[in-house]
VMD Tcl script that draws the C-alpha trace (Angstrom):
set ca {
  {-19.21 -6.92 7.06}
  {-17.16 -3.85 7.86}
  {-18.88 -0.52 7.39}
  {-15.53 1.26 6.94}
  {-16.00 1.28 3.16}
  {-19.39 2.96 3.16}
  {-18.23 5.46 5.77}
  {-15.37 6.40 3.43}
  {-17.86 6.79 0.55}
  {-20.11 9.03 2.67}
  {-17.13 11.09 3.79}
  {-15.90 11.57 0.21}
  {-19.19 11.93 -1.68}
  {-21.86 12.73 0.91}
  {-25.07 10.88 1.73}
  {-28.13 10.27 -0.42}
  {-30.74 9.87 2.32}
  {-33.75 7.79 1.47}
  {-31.81 5.73 -1.09}
  {-30.05 2.40 -0.69}
  {-27.10 1.00 -2.60}
  {-29.27 -1.93 -3.76}
  {-31.15 0.45 -6.07}
  {-28.07 2.16 -7.55}
  {-26.92 1.40 -11.09}
  {-23.31 1.35 -9.86}
  {-23.84 -1.72 -7.69}
  {-22.93 -4.73 -9.78}
  {-23.75 -8.32 -8.93}
  {-21.87 -11.27 -10.30}
  {-20.28 -14.55 -9.41}
  {-16.71 -15.65 -9.05}
  {-15.66 -19.23 -8.41}
  {-19.18 -20.19 -7.48}
  {-19.68 -17.35 -5.00}
  {-22.05 -14.43 -5.51}
  {-20.61 -10.97 -4.95}
  {-21.82 -7.36 -4.93}
  {-19.41 -4.53 -5.75}
  {-19.70 -0.75 -6.07}
  {-18.08 0.68 -9.18}
  {-17.38 4.00 -7.44}
  {-15.59 2.21 -4.57}
  {-13.61 -0.13 -6.82}
  {-13.49 -3.73 -7.93}
  {-11.31 -6.56 -6.72}
  {-11.57 -10.30 -6.22}
  {-11.27 -9.76 -2.47}
  {-14.11 -10.08 0.01}
  {-12.84 -6.80 1.44}
  {-14.56 -4.88 -1.37}
  {-17.88 -6.72 -1.12}
  {-20.85 -4.41 -0.76}
  {-24.19 -4.67 1.05}
  {-27.61 -3.97 -0.43}
  {-28.64 -2.33 2.86}
  {-26.04 0.47 2.84}
  {-27.47 4.00 2.70}
  {-26.40 5.35 -0.68}
  {-23.65 7.91 -1.15}
  {-23.75 11.10 -3.22}
  {-22.75 9.18 -6.35}
  {-26.10 7.37 -6.31}
  {-27.39 7.16 -9.87}
  {-24.35 8.91 -11.38}
  {-22.79 6.52 -13.92}
  {-19.17 5.59 -13.27}
  {-16.95 6.28 -16.29}
  {-13.54 4.57 -16.17}
  {-12.07 7.14 -18.55}
  {-13.04 10.09 -16.34}
  {-13.33 8.72 -12.80}
  {-11.03 7.00 -10.32}
  {-12.41 4.50 -7.76}
  {-12.21 5.61 -4.14}
  {-10.44 2.37 -3.18}
  {-7.40 3.51 -5.17}
  {-7.33 6.84 -3.35}
  {-7.51 5.14 0.05}
  {-4.62 2.76 -0.52}
  {-1.58 3.56 1.48}
  {1.31 4.88 -0.53}
  {4.81 3.49 -0.30}
  {6.70 4.33 2.84}
  {9.45 6.86 2.57}
  {12.77 5.12 2.36}
  {14.82 5.79 5.39}
  {18.54 6.10 5.15}
  {20.93 4.85 7.81}
  {21.03 6.72 11.08}
  {24.08 8.92 11.38}
  {26.95 6.85 12.72}
  {25.22 3.55 11.90}
  {27.28 0.93 10.11}
  {25.83 -0.36 6.83}
  {26.52 -3.78 5.34}
  {26.14 -2.82 1.69}
}
mol new
graphics top color blue
foreach p $ca { graphics top sphere $p radius 0.5 }
foreach p [lrange $ca 0 end-1] q [lrange $ca 1 end] { graphics top cylinder $p $q radius 0.2 }
display resetview
């Protein structure tokens, strides 16, 4: 399991030393299509394995702070790459349309 996600959480929210994600109220456990999953509400939810979480991660600074959808935005949404700038034709280039 990639630790890139938890590193992003630590970078954004800091570390909560001595605490693990497994004890945080924001770690949710459920099942989907017969498979058990663990997800962090502060990181974001998806049906992808890419957002699966580990009990053993050292907690971030949001440990024990309830996630409120109306007030908060998951970090996953902030990390997504935005659309690329549209490039026009190079000067002197022939276009087909």
